[in-house]
MIPASE-451603 format. One record per residue (C-alpha): x, y negated, z negated. Coordinates in steps of 0.05 Angstrom, whole numbers, padded with zeros to 5 digits, always signed. Last residue first. Layout:
! MIPASE-451603
XYZ
...
***
This chain:
! MIPASE-451603
+05193-03462+00603
+05220-03390+00604
+05292-03404+00615
+05303-03449+00559
+05264-03400+00504
+05305-03349+00539
+05370-03383+00526
+05350-03405+00453
+05342-03337+00445
+05403-03312+00452
+05437-03366+00421
+05404-03343+00347
+05449-03285+00350
+05422-03218+00328
+05471-03168+00299
+05416-03141+00254
+05459-03152+00197
+05487-03219+00217
+05411-03235+00222
+05407-03217+00157
+05456-03255+00127
+05439-03314+00168
+05367-03319+00140
+05404-03304+00072
+05442-03370+00086
+05381-03412+00107
+05350-03399+00045
+05275-03367+00053
+05200-03392+00067
+05208-03346+00135
+05177-03414+00166
+05229-03449+00134
+05282-03401+00149
+05263-03410+00224
+05263-03491+00235
+05332-03475+00209
+05359-03420+00251
+05334-03460+00311
+05330-03398+00368
+05265-03424+00405
+05230-03423+00334
+05176-03364+00361
+05230-03323+00389
+05267-03326+00331
+05214-03293+00284
+05198-03250+00332
+05270-03214+00334
+05274-03229+00252
+05206-03186+00245
+05226-03138+00280
+05291-03130+00258
+05268-03131+00189
+05212-03080+00197
+05254-03033+00236
+05314-03038+00179
+05255-03030+00124
+05230-02963+00164
+05303-02937+00170
+05322-02954+00098
+05255-02920+00070
+05270-02856+00118
+05335-02856+00088
+05318-02852+00016
+05262-02807+00024
+05294-02746+00056
+05262-02734+00121
+05189-02739+00146
+05136-02792+00163
+05192-02831+00213
+05149-02821+00279
+05079-02852+00263
+05123-02912+00219
+05165-02927+00285
+05114-02928+00331
+05078-02981+00291
+05142-03016+00276
+05155-03023+00349
+05211-02990+00392
+05263-03033+00417
+05243-03078+00476
+05306-03069+00530
+05359-03116+00552
+05406-03061+00522
+05453-03107+00484
+05418-03169+00463
+05342-03118+00459
+05382-03076+00404
+05403-03007+00436
+05352-02941+00425
+05328-02955+00495
+05394-02950+00526
+05401-02878+00492
+05424-02851+00423
+05423-02775+00415
+05377-02739+00363
+05315-02773+00369
+05283-02826+00325
+05340-02869+00316
+05325-02931+00275
+05385-02919+00212
+05429-02898+00259
+05416-02943+00306
+05425-03000+00251
+05490-02976+00229
+05511-02976+00312
+05489-03040+00313
+05534-03065+00247
+05601-03030+00264
+05594-03062+00332
+05580-03131+00304
+05637-03126+00257
+05690-03092+00316
+05681-03159+00359
+05613-03215+00347
+05622-03235+00415
+05617-03163+00440
+05614-03171+00508
+05574-03117+00530
+05597-03073+00586
+05624-03021+00548
+05553-03013+00502
+05515-03004+00570
+05566-02958+00598
+05557-02915+00529
+05482-02924+00532
+05481-02903+00609
+05524-02838+00591
+05476-02822+00534
+05501-02829+00460
+05524-02784+00406
+05500-02720+00365
+05451-02757+00320
+05450-02718+00255
+05429-02766+00196
+05446-02761+00126
+05445-02835+00115
+05520-02842+00097
+05545-02775+00137
+05514-02804+00200
+05534-02874+00184
+05601-02847+00185
+05602-02800+00246
+05569-02867+00286
+05619-02911+00260
+05679-02867+00288
+05635-02853+00351
+05621-02928+00360
+05697-02941+00355
+05723-02902+00403
+05664-02926+00452
+05679-02994+00441
+05759-02973+00453
+05753-02952+00513
+05767-03030+00550
+05800-03071+00486
+05790-03136+00519
+05718-03144+00493
+05736-03125+00423
+05781-03186+00409
+05850-03179+00401
+05883-03189+00327
+05937-03242+00343
+05999-03239+00294
+06047-03296+00281
+06109-03289+00233
+06142-03346+00210
+06065-03376+00215
+06059-03394+00144
+06113-03434+00139
+06100-03473+00201
+06026-03490+00190
+06042-03516+00118
+06093-03565+00149
+06038-03583+00198
+05981-03599+00145
+05916-03588+00163
+05863-03629+00176
+05909-03691+00206
+05878-03677+00273
+05937-03654+00303
+05944-03607+00255
+05872-03578+00262
+05883-03567+00339
+05952-03527+00321
+05904-03486+00280
+05864-03460+00321
+05808-03427+00289
+05795-03356+00266
+05842-03360+00204
+05877-03306+00170
+05937-03318+00114
+05977-03261+00096
+06011-03283+00026
+06066-03241-00001
+06069-03250-00070
+06132-03261-00126
+06108-03306-00181
+06138-03356-00225
+06100-03395-00269
+06107-03466-00278
+06085-03496-00346
+06039-03562-00363
+05970-03532-00356
+05910-03564-00329
+05903-03524-00267
+05949-03472-00270
+06023-03493-00253
+06060-03468-00186
+06124-03433-00174
+06152-03377-00116
+06193-03456-00093
+06172-03461-00018
+06112-03404-00011
+06082-03435-00075
+06098-03504-00063
+06057-03500+00005
+05999-03477-00033
+05991-03532-00077
+06009-03583-00017
+05952-03542+00026
+05904-03553-00041
+05910-03627-00033
+05892-03618+00046
+05833-03579+00029
+05833-03511+00052
+05790-03493+00111
+05843-03471+00160
+05859-03417+00111
+05798-03384+00136
+05823-03317+00103
+05875-03320+00042
+05902-03245+00035
+05951-03240-00030
+05997-03187-00026
+06039-03144-00078
+06086-03162-00140
+06043-03215-00165
+05972-03209-00139
+05933-03225-00212
+05983-03280-00221
+05972-03311-00149
+05892-03300-00158
+05895-03343-00223
+05891-03317-00291
+05842-03349-00333
+05847-03395-00407
+05780-03401-00441
+05727-03440-00435
+05743-03477-00385
+05666-03501-00370
+05684-03575-00383
+05747-03575-00345
+05816-03561-00364
+05795-03547-00436
+05826-03474-00435
+05885-03473-00389
+05868-03449-00313
+05887-03403-00261
+05922-03411-00188
+05878-03386-00142
+05810-03385-00165
+05820-03455-00206
+05836-03486-00138
+05784-03452-00098
+05725-03474-00160
+05756-03545-00147
+05754-03545-00064
+05690-03506-00059
+05690-03436-00043
+05663-03391+00011
+05705-03424+00073
+05774-03398+00034
+05753-03328+00030
+05794-03291-00021
+05829-03219-00024
+05876-03189-00066
+05919-03131-00060
+05952-03109-00115
+06021-03065-00129
+06033-02996-00102
+06034-03020-00032
+06088-03075-00039
+06146-03039-00003
+06096-03045+00053
+06062-03008+00101
+05996-03011+00062
+05999-03087+00054
+06008-03092+00130
+05953-03040+00133
+05903-03090+00089
+05929-03150+00122
+05903-03114+00190
+05839-03094+00159
+05832-03167+00132
+05836-03190+00208
+05786-03136+00235
+05757-03170+00302
+05692-03195+00261
+05711-03273+00275
+05762-03284+00330
+05832-03279+00322
+05902-03296+00282
+05935-03268+00224
+05985-03308+00197
+06050-03280+00157
+06085-03305+00096
+06134-03273+00051
+06182-03242+00104
+06228-03177+00080
+06205-03137+00143
+06166-03065+00124
+06108-03089+00141
+06121-03130+00197
+06147-03081+00234
+06103-03027+00223
+06047-03086+00239
+06081-03097+00301
+06078-03024+00324
+06008-03029+00305
+05990-03082+00340
+06026-03059+00405
+05973-02995+00407
+05920-03045+00395
+05939-03085+00457
+05954-03018+00499
+05876-02988+00478
+05877-02929+00443
+05840-02961+00379
+05816-02952+00308
+05851-02994+00241
+05851-02963+00174
+05924-02948+00163
+05931-02933+00239
+05883-02893+00286
+05883-02884+00363
+05898-02806+00363
+05964-02827+00395
+05972-02878+00348
+05967-02820+00285
+06010-02776+00328
+06062-02839+00344
+06061-02845+00267
+06068-02775+00248
+06128-02784+00296
+06157-02839+00264
+06153-02810+00191
+06192-02744+00226
+06246-02790+00253
+06258-02826+00187
+06266-02766+00146
+06312-02744+00190
+06353-02807+00179
+06352-02799+00104
+06362-02721+00109
+06420-02740+00156
+06451-02795+00107
+06443-02762+00042
+06475-02702+00076
+06533-02739+00096
+06545-02783+00026
+06537-02705+00000
+06591-02680+00050
+06639-02738+00016
+06626-02730-00054
+06645-02655-00042
+06716-02667-00025
+06739-02633+00028
+06793-02576+00046
+06772-02566+00103
+06743-02616+00147
+06672-02654+00149
+06638-02660+00211
+06572-02702+00223
+06497-02701+00253
+06513-02639+00302
+06478-02646+00371
+06523-02612+00426
+06568-02674+00431
+06578-02672+00353
+06611-02607+00359
+06643-02622+00411
+06679-02676+00355
+06693-02627+00309
+06718-02575+00358
+06779-02632+00381
+06778-02641+00308
+06807-02588+00287
+06865-02604+00249
+06837-02593+00178
+06786-02532+00184
+06714-02546+00205
+06652-02548+00170
+06593-02582+00213
+06530-02607+00189
+06468-02600+00221
+06403-02639+00214
+06346-02594+00247
+06308-02639+00305
+06332-02600+00361
+06304-02535+00340
+06306-02475+00389
+06356-02502+00428
+06395-02543+00380
+06400-02478+00345
+06424-02439+00400
+06480-02490+00409
+06499-02494+00339
+06504-02412+00346
+06551-02421+00390
+06595-02471+00364
+06590-02426+00302
+06625-02374+00334
+06609-02302+00323
+06616-02241+00274
+06664-02257+00225
+06648-02346+00223
+06685-02403+00244
+06645-02465+00258
+06618-02470+00188
+06556-02489+00185
+06517-02536+00127
+06447-02538+00157
+06385-02587+00133
+06317-02586+00124
+06312-02506+00125
+06267-02475+00170
+06239-02405+00136
+06244-02336+00150
+06274-02343+00226
+06329-02388+00194
+06349-02340+00143
+06347-02283+00204
+06396-02327+00249
+06437-02352+00188
+06442-02270+00165
+06471-02260+00241
+06508-02317+00243
+06552-02290+00174
+06559-02309+00103
+06491-02332+00098
+06465-02381+00031
+06394-02420+00002
+06403-02480-00036
+06341-02517-00061
+06369-02591-00067
+06366-02629-00139
+06438-02655-00138
+06464-02606-00188
+06435-02560-00129
+06475-02583-00086
+06541-02570-00122
+06529-02500-00153
+06516-02472-00083
+06562-02512-00053
+06611-02481-00103
+06587-02410-00095
+06579-02412-00010
+06655-02436-00018
+06675-02383-00062
+06644-02335-00012
+06682-02354+00044
+06647-02329+00111
+06608-02402+00110
+06531-02423+00121
+06502-02469+00073
+06419-02472+00081
+06396-02536+00048
+06328-02542+00024
+06297-02608-00011
+06266-02606-00069
+06190-02607-00066
+06144-02660-00088
+06107-02660-00142
***
């Protein structure tokens, strides 16, 4: 339970102290009282209140002098001055000295209460901004990590977008750069955070299935529609719907999506009743939608409706030291997950990671660190431990790994050996097939999509093996 706000009332008149204590406690505040400057200072030393109500005339001192001392030691403590009628000049001086507001005696409690509410509201906002500043300086913000200037600017934009009233945001960025994490950060920073965040990848579903997923269907709408089904727009009502790879959506569905954005209504597949929803739509793409618009593959009106607030996620290669900040974070994560205790990276390994271009961005870096934590034999990662594409060196063979991995927890050791086998197998497979994924999937007797998932898992890029093949010819 959140503690009540605490207010220190400093006034030499006992009746006013008693009146304010009863009135403030009725409003839910916790109240402390002081009748002199000495009592006030002692109370402030014991515990800092959330706000101070201070009379300018005290029996053992001037409230203005006390205000000056308080502001010197605690510049963020909100202070409301009580003055006698006709002492406006002193009230103005108090405001210049750092008081938030002043109230003249005799005063109406409602006037004082409004001033207290405003002061506490501003104080809360200042505290939240200070917390955010501290978090940003550590390089972490709502699941995002980075200290680079481009990421600090991204954090600030997310903060502004989250609290805005706009219902559409378009996030652009390369594959693996963290667009969904940004979308979740926007949701978590909004008034919608208590409602659902629902994500769907438009590229993984065919036209009819995606329509049913987004808008739902009624019983009998098509052959397999045995019952009514809620769509994701209804599931996300009051919250956020994240549409990843929006550029892959078919034109007919784009028109239906535009209607939802414009009218906040839609119909289920096969339905006749309009359904009203209040959903923030955050769309994302790694493609150039402007080009898709010019080629007729994406509706121009939908593009402009989605891009009311555009947000670009920077690629990892322009984020400088963020590479190692992320690498250390992933190392800690996978050390815990796989019961490992790898201490860190050699200076040479750090430089190699920094020099690499990271075409797969943060996702590629995460996969690389996960693999290295699984496969690492010593307690520190050096260049020889890096994947061949990054470190330009051969990784340890599986036979060596088998000999070096006979002890330790069963599950972690098993995962380590499987990862060794998968990487060696895939690397040799791509070399023998000269980077041709279709031919490699035939040789491996596995679905092309399954092979591609394994390649992504181990951060292997078929193009690198095509280059190797062409250079060796």
